[in-house]
C-alpha positions in Angstrom: -111.7 -26.1 83.6 -113.8 -23.2 82.0 -116.0 -21.3 84.6 -119.7 -21.4 83.0 -120.8 -18.0 81.6 -123.1 -15.8 83.7 -125.3 -12.6 82.3 -124.6 -10.5 85.4 -123.6 -10.6 89.2 -123.8 -13.8 91.4 -126.0 -11.5 93.2 -128.5 -11.7 90.2 -129.2 -15.5 89.9 -131.9 -16.2 92.4 -131.7 -19.0 94.6 -134.0 -21.8 94.4 -137.1 -22.1 95.3 -137.2 -24.7 98.5 -139.2 -28.1 97.3 -138.9 -31.0 95.8 -141.7 -31.0 93.3 -140.7 -32.7 90.2 -140.6 -31.0 86.3 -143.3 -32.1 83.9 -142.5 -34.2 81.4 -145.4 -33.5 78.8 -148.0 -30.6 78.8 -151.1 -30.6 81.6 -154.0 -30.8 79.5 -157.4 -29.4 80.1 -159.0 -29.4 83.8 -158.9 -25.8 83.8 -161.8 -25.8 86.8 -160.6 -28.2 88.6 -157.5 -26.7 89.0 -158.8 -23.5 90.0 -161.6 -24.9 92.2 -158.5 -27.2 93.8 -156.2 -23.8 94.3 -159.4 -22.1 96.1 -160.0 -24.8 98.3 -156.2 -24.5 99.3 -156.0 -21.4 100.6 -159.3 -21.9 102.7 -158.4 -24.9 104.4 -155.3 -26.2 106.0 -155.6 -30.2 104.8 -157.3 -31.2 101.2 -157.7 -34.5 100.2 -158.1 -35.3 96.5 -159.7 -38.7 95.9 -161.0 -40.4 92.5 -160.5 -43.8 91.0 -157.3 -45.1 90.0 -156.1 -43.4 86.7 -157.7 -40.0 87.2 -155.4 -38.2 87.3 -155.2 -37.1 91.0 -151.7 -36.5 91.2 -150.9 -34.5 88.2 -153.6 -32.2 88.6 -152.2 -31.7 92.8 -148.5 -31.5 91.4 -149.9 -28.8 88.8 -152.4 -27.2 91.5 -149.4 -27.0 94.1 -146.9 -25.7 91.4 -148.9 -22.8 90.9 -148.9 -21.8 94.5 -145.4 -21.7 95.1 -144.9 -18.4 95.9 -147.2 -18.6 99.0 -145.0 -21.0 100.8 -141.9 -19.3 101.8 -140.3 -22.5 103.1 -141.5 -24.2 99.7 -143.8 -27.5 98.7 -142.7 -30.8 99.3 -143.8 -34.0 98.1 -143.6 -37.3 99.9 -144.4 -40.7 97.5 -145.9 -43.3 100.2 -147.6 -45.9 97.0 -144.1 -47.7 97.3 -144.4 -47.9 101.1 -146.3 -51.0 103.1 -145.1 -50.8 106.9 -146.7 -47.8 108.5 -144.1 -47.8 111.3 -141.6 -46.2 108.3 -143.9 -43.6 107.6 -142.7 -41.0 109.5 -139.3 -42.1 108.3 -140.7 -41.8 104.9 -141.8 -38.1 105.2 -138.5 -36.8 106.8 -136.6 -38.4 103.8 -138.5 -35.9 101.9 -138.2 -33.0 103.5 -134.5 -33.8 103.0 -133.6 -33.8 106.8 -130.9 -35.5 108.3 -130.7 -36.3 112.1 -128.4 -38.5 113.9 -129.4 -38.0 117.1 -131.1 -40.4 119.5 -134.7 -38.3 119.2 -137.9 -40.0 118.0 -138.3 -39.6 114.6 -142.1 -38.3 114.7 -140.2 -35.3 117.5 -137.9 -34.6 114.9 -140.0 -34.0 111.8 -142.8 -31.8 114.3 -140.0 -29.9 115.5 -138.8 -29.2 112.0 -142.2 -28.7 110.1 -143.7 -26.0 113.5 -142.3 -23.0 112.6 -142.3 -23.5 108.9 -144.8 -22.4 106.3 -145.0 -25.1 103.5 -147.5 -27.4 102.2 -146.5 -31.0 102.4 -148.2 -32.9 99.2 -148.6 -36.7 100.9 -149.7 -39.1 98.0 -150.7 -42.2 97.2 -151.6 -42.8 101.2 -154.3 -45.0 101.2 -152.9 -48.3 101.8 -151.2 -46.7 105.3 -154.5 -44.5 105.8 -154.7 -45.0 109.7 -151.7 -44.4 110.5 -151.5 -41.5 107.7 -154.2 -40.2 109.1 -152.8 -40.0 112.6 -149.5 -38.4 111.7 -151.4 -35.6 109.6 -153.6 -34.7 112.1 -150.9 -34.2 115.2 -148.3 -32.5 112.5 -151.3 -29.9 111.9 -151.8 -29.4 115.7 -148.2 -28.7 116.2 -147.3 -26.7 113.1 -150.4 -23.7 112.6 -148.5 -22.6 108.9 -148.5 -26.1 107.8 -150.8 -26.8 104.9 -151.1 -30.8 103.8 -152.4 -31.5 100.3 -153.0 -35.3 100.4 -153.7 -37.6 97.5 -155.6 -40.8 97.2 -158.0 -43.4 96.9 -160.2 -42.3 99.8 -160.5 -39.3 102.5 -158.4 -39.3 105.6 -161.7 -38.4 107.2 -159.5 -35.7 109.4 -160.9 -33.3 111.6 -161.1 -30.1 109.2 -160.6 -31.8 106.3 -161.5 -31.0 102.8 -162.5 -33.4 100.1 -161.8 -33.0 96.7 -163.6 -35.7 94.8 -161.6 -35.6 91.2 -164.0 -37.2 88.5 -163.0 -38.3 85.1 -162.5 -35.8 82.5 -165.4 -34.2 80.1 -165.5 -35.0 76.8 -163.9 -32.2 75.4 -161.0 -32.3 77.7 -160.5 -36.0 77.3 -160.7 -35.9 73.7 -157.4 -33.0 74.1 -155.8 -35.1 76.0 -156.0 -38.0 74.1 -155.1 -35.9 71.0 -152.4 -34.2 72.0 -150.5 -37.5 73.1 -151.7 -39.1 70.2 -149.6 -36.8 68.2 -146.4 -37.8 70.2 -146.4 -41.0 68.8 -144.5 -41.9 65.5 -146.4 -44.1 62.9 -145.8 -47.8 62.9 -145.4 -49.8 59.9 -148.4 -51.3 60.6 -152.2 -49.9 60.7 -151.7 -47.3 63.5 -152.8 -43.7 62.9 -150.2 -42.1 65.0 -150.6 -38.4 64.4 -152.7 -38.1 61.6 -155.5 -35.6 62.2 -157.4 -36.6 60.1 -158.3 -39.7 62.0 -157.0 -39.5 65.5 -157.9 -35.8 65.8 -160.4 -33.9 68.2 -162.9 -33.7 65.0 -162.9 -37.5 64.9 -166.2 -39.4 65.6 -164.2 -42.7 66.7 -162.2 -40.5 68.8 -164.8 -39.1 70.4 -166.6 -42.4 71.0 -163.4 -44.1 72.2 -163.1 -41.1 74.7 -166.5 -41.9 75.6 -165.9 -45.9 76.1 -162.5 -45.1 78.4 -164.7 -42.9 80.9 -162.8 -39.9 80.1 -160.3 -41.8 82.6 -156.6 -40.0 81.5 -154.4 -43.0 82.1 -156.6 -44.8 80.0 -156.6 -42.3 77.3 -152.7 -42.1 77.4 -152.7 -45.6 77.7 -154.5 -46.0 74.1 -152.6 -43.4 72.7 -149.7 -45.4 73.1 -151.2 -48.1 71.1 -151.5 -45.8 68.1 -147.8 -46.7 66.8 -149.8 -50.2 65.8 -153.2 -49.8 65.9 -155.8 -47.5 64.7 -158.1 -45.3 66.8 -161.1 -47.7 64.9 -159.1 -50.8 66.2 -158.7 -49.7 69.4 -162.1 -49.0 69.9 -163.2 -52.2 68.3 -161.2 -54.0 71.4 -162.1 -51.9 74.3 -164.2 -54.4 75.9 -161.4 -56.0 76.7 -159.6 -53.1 77.7 -157.4 -54.9 80.4 -156.0 -56.6 78.0 -155.2 -53.9 75.2 -154.0 -51.3 77.6 -151.1 -52.6 79.1 -148.0 -50.6 77.0 -147.2 -48.9 80.3 -145.0 -46.3 80.4 -141.2 -46.7 82.1 -140.3 -44.8 84.9 -144.0 -44.6 85.8 -145.4 -46.0 89.6 -145.9 -49.7 88.8 -149.9 -49.0 90.0 -149.9 -46.9 87.0 -148.3 -49.1 84.3 -150.9 -50.3 83.1 -154.9 -49.9 83.4 -155.3 -53.3 84.9 -152.6 -52.7 87.7 -154.6 -48.7 88.4 -157.8 -50.2 89.4 -156.2 -54.0 90.8 -154.3 -51.8 93.1 -157.9 -50.3 94.0 -159.3 -53.7 94.3 -156.5 -54.6 96.7 -157.3 -51.9 99.1 -160.6 -53.7 99.4 -162.1 -55.3 102.4 -163.3 -58.8 101.2 -166.9 -57.5 101.5 -166.3 -54.4 99.7 -164.8 -56.6 96.9 -168.0 -58.9 96.6 -170.0 -55.9 96.5 -167.8 -54.5 93.9 -168.1 -58.0 91.9 -172.1 -58.0 92.3 -172.8 -54.4 91.4 -171.5 -55.0 88.0 -174.3 -56.4 86.9 -176.5 -53.0 87.0 -175.9 -51.8 83.6 -176.5 -48.0 84.0 -177.4 -46.0 87.4 -179.2 -47.6 90.3 -180.6 -46.8 93.4 -180.1 -48.3 97.3 -183.1 -50.1 97.2 -181.8 -52.1 93.8 -178.6 -52.8 95.4 -180.0 -54.2 98.6 -181.9 -56.8 96.9 -180.0 -57.3 93.8 -176.6 -57.6 96.1 -177.6 -59.1 99.1 -177.5 -62.5 100.8 -176.0 -64.7 103.0 -172.1 -63.5 102.4 -173.4 -59.9 102.5 -176.3 -59.2 104.4 -179.0 -56.5 103.2 -179.0 -54.7 106.0 -175.1 -54.2 105.5 -175.3 -53.1 101.6 -175.6 -49.5 102.5 -172.5 -49.5 105.0 -170.3 -51.2 102.4 -171.3 -49.2 99.3 -170.4 -46.3 101.6 -166.9 -47.2 101.7 -167.0 -47.9 97.6 -168.2 -44.3 97.4 -165.5 -43.0 99.6 -162.6 -44.8 97.2 -164.2 -43.3 94.3 -165.2 -46.9 93.3 -169.0 -45.8 93.2 -170.2 -42.5 92.1 -173.1 -41.1 93.7 -175.2 -38.5 91.5 -178.3 -36.5 92.0 -180.6 -36.8 88.8 -184.3 -36.0 88.3 -185.4 -39.6 89.4 -183.5 -38.7 92.7 -180.2 -40.2 93.9 -178.5 -42.9 92.3 -175.3 -44.6 91.9 -173.3 -46.2 89.3 -169.8 -47.4 88.2 -167.8 -46.2 85.6 -167.4 -48.8 82.4 -163.9 -49.2 83.6 -164.3 -50.5 87.6 -167.5 -52.3 86.5 -165.8 -54.0 83.7 -163.4 -55.4 86.2 -165.7 -56.1 88.6 -167.3 -58.1 85.9 -164.4 -60.4 85.6 -164.5 -61.3 89.5 -167.7 -61.9 89.4 -167.4 -64.5 86.7 -163.9 -65.8 88.6 -166.9 -66.6 91.6 -169.3 -68.4 89.1 -171.8 -66.3 90.8 -172.7 -64.4 87.2 -175.6 -66.2 86.1 -177.4 -65.9 89.5 -176.5 -62.3 89.9 -178.1 -61.6 86.4 -181.6 -63.4 87.5 -181.8 -61.3 90.9 -181.2 -58.1 88.6 -183.8 -59.4 86.1 -186.3 -59.8 88.9 -186.0 -56.3 90.3 -186.4 -54.7 87.3 -189.5 -56.7 86.0 -190.8 -56.1 89.7 -189.7 -51.9 89.3 -191.6 -52.3 85.8 -194.5 -53.8 87.1 -194.8 -51.2 90.4 -194.1 -48.3 87.8 -197.0 -49.1 85.5 -199.4 -49.4 88.3 -198.2 -45.7 89.5 -198.5 -44.5 85.9 -202.1 -43.5 87.1 -201.2 -41.5 89.8 -199.6 -38.2 91.3 -196.2 -39.8 90.9 -196.5 -39.7 87.4 -193.7 -37.3 86.5 -191.4 -39.4 88.9 -192.5 -42.6 87.1 -191.4 -41.3 84.1 -187.9 -40.0 85.6 -187.6 -43.3 87.1 -188.4 -45.4 84.2 -185.5 -43.0 82.3 -183.2 -43.5 84.9 -183.7 -47.0 85.2 -183.5 -47.9 81.2 -180.0 -49.3 80.6 -180.7 -52.2 83.7 -184.1 -52.1 81.7 -182.8 -53.6 78.8 -180.4 -55.9 80.0 -183.5 -57.2 81.8 -185.0 -57.4 78.3 -181.9 -59.0 76.9 -181.3 -61.9 79.9 -185.4 -62.8 79.0 -184.6 -63.2 75.1 -181.7 -65.3 75.7 -183.8 -68.5 76.4 -187.0 -69.4 74.7 -188.5 -70.7 78.4 -188.1 -67.1 79.6 -189.5 -65.3 76.4 -192.4 -64.9 78.3 -191.0 -62.8 81.0 -189.7 -60.7 78.4 -193.0 -60.2 76.7 -194.2 -59.4 79.8 -191.8 -56.8 80.5 -191.9 -54.9 76.9 -195.7 -54.7 77.1 -195.5 -53.3 80.6 -193.7 -50.7 79.9 -196.2 -49.5 77.2 -196.6 -46.4 79.3 -193.0 -45.1 78.6 -192.9 -46.3 75.1 -196.2 -44.4 74.0 -196.3 -41.9 77.0 -192.3 -41.1 77.2 -191.2 -40.6 73.1 -189.9 -44.1 73.0 -191.9 -45.6 70.5 -189.0 -47.2 68.1 -187.5 -48.6 71.3 -190.6 -49.8 72.1 -191.2 -51.3 68.8 -187.6 -53.1 68.9 -188.1 -54.9 71.7 -191.6 -56.1 71.4 -190.7 -57.3 68.1 -187.9 -59.3 68.9 -190.0 -60.1 72.5 -193.2 -61.8 69.8 -190.6 -63.0 67.2 -190.2 -65.9 69.7 -192.9 -68.8 70.4 -195.0 -69.1 72.8 -198.2 -69.8 74.2 -200.8 -67.2 73.8 -200.9 -66.6 77.6 -201.8 -63.2 79.2 -198.1 -61.5 78.4 -198.1 -62.4 74.8 -201.8 -61.3 74.4 -200.4 -58.1 76.1 -197.4 -57.9 74.0 -199.7 -58.1 71.2 -201.5 -55.0 71.9 -199.2 -52.9 72.7 -197.1 -53.9 69.4 -200.2 -52.9 68.0 -200.5 -49.8 69.8 -197.2 -48.7 69.3 -197.6 -49.2 65.1 -200.5 -47.2 65.0 -199.0 -44.1 66.8 -195.9 -44.5 64.0 -198.7 -44.9 61.5 -197.5 -48.4 60.1 -200.9 -49.6 60.1 -200.0 -52.8 58.4 -198.1 -53.9 61.5 -200.8 -52.7 63.8 -203.9 -54.5 61.7 -201.6 -57.7 62.2 -201.2 -57.5 65.8 -204.3 -56.0 67.4 -206.5 -58.4 64.7 -204.1 -61.3 66.2 -204.6 -60.1 69.3 -208.4 -59.9 69.7 -208.8 -63.1 68.2 -206.6 -65.4 70.3 -208.1 -63.3 73.5 -211.6 -63.8 72.0 -210.7 -67.6 71.6 -208.6 -68.0 75.2 -211.4 -66.1 77.0 -209.2 -63.2 77.5 -211.8 -60.5 78.0 -209.0 -57.4 78.9 -207.1 -58.3 76.2 -209.9 -58.2 74.2 -211.1 -55.3 75.1 -207.5 -53.6 74.8 -207.2 -54.7 71.1 -210.4 -53.6 70.2 -209.6 -50.2 72.0 -206.2 -49.8 70.0 -208.6 -50.4 66.7 -210.7 -48.2 66.9 -207.4 -45.8 67.7 -206.6 -46.6 64.4 -209.3 -46.1 62.9 -209.8 -42.6 64.2 -206.3 -42.1 62.6 -207.4 -43.1 59.5 -210.2 -41.2 59.1 -213.1 -43.8 59.9 -215.1 -42.1 62.3 -218.5 -43.9 62.5 -216.0 -47.3 63.0 -213.9 -45.4 65.7 -216.8 -44.3 67.4 -218.3 -47.7 67.6 -215.1 -49.5 68.6 -214.3 -46.9 71.2 -217.5 -47.1 72.6 -217.4 -51.2 72.9 -214.0 -50.9 74.4 -214.7 -48.3 77.3 -218.3 -50.4 77.6 -215.9 -53.1 78.3 -213.5 -52.0 80.6 -216.3 -50.5 82.9 -217.7 -53.9 83.0 -214.5 -55.4 84.2 -214.3 -52.7 86.4 -210.6 -51.1 84.5 -209.6 -47.9 84.9 -206.1 -46.0 84.2 -204.3 -44.0 82.1 -205.6 -46.6 79.0 -209.3 -46.4 79.7 -209.0 -42.5 79.8 -207.3 -42.1 76.6 -210.1 -44.0 75.2 -212.5 -41.8 76.6 -210.4 -38.8 74.7 -210.3 -40.7 71.8 -213.9 -41.3 71.7 -214.3 -37.4 71.8 -211.9 -36.9 69.2 -214.0 -39.0 67.0 -217.0 -37.1 67.9 -215.1 -33.9 67.3 -214.7 -34.9 63.9 -218.0 -35.9 63.5 -219.4 -32.3 64.3 -220.7 -33.2 67.8 -218.2 -30.3 70.0 -220.7 -30.6 72.9 -220.5 -34.1 73.3 -216.8 -34.5 73.1 -216.3 -31.8 75.2 -218.3 -32.9 78.0 -216.3 -36.5 77.9 -213.0 -34.3 78.0 -214.4 -32.5 81.1 -214.9 -35.7 82.7 -211.4 -37.0 82.4 -210.4 -33.4 82.9 -211.8 -34.3 86.9 -210.7 -37.5 87.2 -207.1 -36.7 85.8 -207.7 -33.7 88.8 -208.9 -36.5 91.6 -205.8 -38.8 90.3 -203.0 -36.9 89.6 -202.9 -38.4 86.6 -201.3 -35.5 84.1 -200.4 -37.5 80.2 -204.0 -38.0 79.3 -205.1 -34.7 80.7 -202.9 -33.3 78.1 -204.8 -35.1 75.6 -208.2 -33.8 77.2 -207.2 -30.6 77.4 -205.9 -30.4 73.2 -209.8 -31.3 72.5 -210.8 -28.7 75.0 -208.6 -25.8 73.2 -209.8 -26.9 70.0 -213.8 -26.8 71.1 -212.8 -23.0 72.7 -210.8 -22.1 69.3 -214.2 -23.2 67.2 -216.4 -20.7 69.8 -213.0 -18.0 69.3 -212.7 -18.7 72.8 -208.4 -17.6 71.9 -207.2 -16.4 75.0 -209.1 -20.0 76.6 -207.5 -22.2 74.1 -204.3 -20.3 74.2 -203.9 -21.1 78.3 -205.2 -25.0 77.4 -203.2 -25.5 74.8 -200.2 -23.9 76.5 -200.7 -26.6 79.7 -200.8 -29.4 77.1 -197.2 -28.5 75.5 -196.6 -28.1 78.7 -197.0 -31.4 79.9 -196.3 -33.1 76.5 -192.5 -31.9 76.7 -192.3 -32.7 80.2 -193.0 -36.3 79.5 -191.2 -36.0 76.2 -194.2 -37.1 74.4 -193.9 -35.9 70.7 -197.1 -37.5 69.5 -199.1 -35.3 71.4 -196.5 -32.5 70.9 -196.7 -32.1 67.7 -200.3 -31.7 67.8 -200.5 -29.3 70.5 -198.1 -27.5 68.5 -200.0 -27.1 65.7 -203.1 -26.1 67.3 -201.3 -23.5 69.1 -200.3 -22.4 65.2 -203.8 -22.2 64.2 -204.9 -20.4 67.4 -201.9 -17.8 67.0 -203.0 -17.1 63.1 -206.8 -16.5 64.4 -205.5 -14.1 66.6 -204.0 -12.3 63.9 -200.1 -13.3 64.2 -199.6 -15.3 60.8 -195.8 -15.0 61.0 -196.0 -16.4 64.3 -197.9 -18.9 63.2 -195.7 -19.8 60.2 -193.0 -20.2 63.1 -194.8 -22.6 64.9 -195.9 -24.8 61.8 -192.5 -25.1 61.1 -191.7 -26.0 64.5 -194.1 -28.9 64.1 -192.8 -30.2 60.7 -189.1 -30.7 62.5 -191.2 -32.6 65.0 -193.2 -34.7 62.5 -189.3 -35.9 61.5 -189.2 -37.5 64.5 -192.8 -39.5 64.8 -193.9 -40.5 61.8 -195.8 -40.1 58.7 -196.8 -36.1 59.2 -200.5 -35.8 60.8 -200.6 -39.9 60.3 -201.9 -39.0 57.1 -205.2 -38.0 58.4 -207.6 -35.4 56.9 -208.9 -34.6 59.6 -206.0 -34.2 62.7 -205.0 -32.4 59.7 -206.9 -30.0 59.2 -206.1 -27.3 62.1 -202.5 -27.5 59.8 -204.2 -27.3 56.8 -206.3 -23.8 58.0 -203.1 -22.5 60.0 -201.3 -22.6 56.7 -203.8 -21.4 54.1 -204.7 -17.8 56.5 -200.7 -17.5 57.2 -200.0 -17.6 53.8 -202.6 -15.5 52.5 -201.8 -12.8 54.5 -197.9 -12.8 54.4 -197.6 -14.1 50.7 -195.9 -17.5 49.6 -192.5 -16.3 50.3 -192.7 -14.5 53.3 -194.7 -17.8 54.7 -192.2 -19.6 53.7 -189.3 -18.0 55.1 -191.2 -17.8 58.4 -191.9 -21.5 58.0 -188.3 -21.9 58.0 -187.1 -20.4 61.1 -189.3 -22.6 62.6 -187.6 -25.3 61.3 -184.7 -24.8 62.7 -185.9 -25.0 66.1 -184.9 -27.7 68.3 -188.1 -29.4 70.2 -186.9 -27.2 73.6 -186.8 -24.1 71.8 -190.0 -24.6 70.0 -191.8 -25.4 73.4 -190.1 -22.0 74.2 -191.2 -20.4 71.8 -194.8 -21.8 71.8 -194.9 -20.9 75.7 -193.9 -17.7 75.5 -196.6 -16.8 73.2 -199.2 -17.8 75.9 -197.6 -15.9 78.2 -198.1 -12.5 76.2 -201.7 -10.7 75.4 -202.3 -11.1 72.1 -202.2 -7.2 71.5 -198.2 -7.2 72.2 -197.6 -10.1 70.0 -194.7 -9.2 68.3 -196.2 -9.4 64.8 -199.3 -7.3 65.0 -198.1 -4.2 63.7 -200.8 -2.6 61.4 -198.4 -2.2 58.5 -198.4 -3.1 54.9 -196.4 -6.1 55.6 -198.6 -7.5 58.5 -203.1 -7.5 58.2 -204.7 -6.0 60.5 -206.4 -9.1 62.9 -209.5 -10.3 61.0 -213.0 -11.0 62.8 -213.9 -14.8 62.4 -217.5 -15.5 62.4 -217.9 -19.0 65.3 -216.9 -22.1 63.7 -217.7 -26.0 64.0 -215.7 -28.7 63.1 -214.3 -30.0 59.7 -217.1 -31.7 58.2 -215.5 -33.3 55.4 -211.9 -35.0 54.9 -209.0 -32.4 54.9 -211.7 -29.6 55.2 -211.4 -26.7 57.5 -213.7 -25.1 60.2 -215.7 -22.5 58.3 -215.0 -19.1 58.9 
């Protein structure tokens, strides 16, 4: 028999490294940061446990990290796969077998195991221990104490909770890595005879919007992505995406040879469910009613009950977090929790099986209606920024609550109340379009003209005014005023009159605006109403006075608003008052004061994402900048404002008065620069994102006027001109004198 050919003497062939790590069957994709972090942790701790939801790629990452460290352990890296083990009495035997030990003596198996590891330098990888967590924790603790050179890398769905343990929580893949994984696995799938995309890069490639959306919908879970890629021999990416709502039925074509718990998405998540205690399963099911992030108080109210007392929800939630079934996140609104969509879908199936979905949805709706009411009251307080962040975080759940209200005609009034209560979010936080959507849907349902419907009407009118839709605004506000008068609802009538005054202001009918706004403010005083809306009415009256030439009275009104805002902690209306005060300062040639005031206004509006207030403030900043002798920077800010208007609606509401600062700035800057150079600088501003535009405007605020980059006295940029004291625009579309 022929001997195998060798290229050198026998001594040149290195002995195989000890250990039993399996070879990779396909390429490891992505996870560069996680891999680096895990290998670093293995150098810092003798026990590292990788935890994560089923299918997230814990085993693959652990084996990759272990393989990268094989030169560090002279006695090798050994893998013990425990997922098929159910009897804790067999745990020691499983580890002995994994280490390749043979012992026919009568010594206890644990002693054999401990004796073998006592003086060896090796890494023991324990995978799939979660069903034996107590027995495994006890054994690992003992082995680590007796074996000073031993290190353990455990992989499971919950921590061991052993002293010295470093827990490494593995999150789903980033979108970039998820797309890379899906694309690479898709390329290995042969095209089918039907509609499958196979490896076609034009449809299954990384640049495909459908692929990106699919990866997002599957939460970036590697198992789900690989199962979806495996379906490409029969389905296109778009077809899989259409069916992803029923992901547990679609993603069932498992890989031969894979552990049973990883052959389908359902078995991967179902294995986690099997390991949960009855209270954990119940909370999992009930948490599925949350459409997005939630806080502890929401979970306790919505999910608490006789079978799961409210005071026990925290402890059960903590167990679900430790098993990576619930994700804990720090957000601008504080600590929040959420379920991955895949985990949520599994819980929803169980909630349906318990026949408790309808009741839980109503409890969920009731909590978020109460939250919206509390947020509306707290909007007029020092917590205004917290309210904005909290509402943003709660938006998916508020949408779910609105959907439930509008499903039944009998509960339409609740939807109208909720949509109207969120006026501060629609108008104050840049959500005009969404607010218009929900208000329109709620009011399309036939209900009596009670307080809920009247509130929804004036809020719809307010939103439509800010969008420049005067037809819709007039219809809603006149209907609200007429029905409020008929039903004797003085407060709803005051709000309708107020918003009609706001509409008159934005359509340049200043005498009518002044009359309506004064009437609304008088009604508010009579009714004892004081909130951000009332203060905004006073600012709007000040604007009407400015546009009629009464700067002194306007400034007095806004100074009063400013003082009330300082006392109450209100910031949103304060930003609009600062806008008027900045304009007044500009007319006095108080450019430094105007810049400081309008800069603060810009910062506040940006913080709330109030694009209407932001774009007006940026345009006034452009005028101040031009007046300081920097026409190039003024043109940049004009361009930035033009881009912001694209997200708001009709530019300057079609108002000549509100358009006067922009028109004056454009005239001055283009005269100084020339038409072509003005257009070039304006184009630079058009390329700025809202965040970049704000940064640019505030940078100008911080820079002394003499240091502005566009003020060099050369032929291209004229020296700063001196402007005479000016009043306010006196004609529609006119400019201040000077």
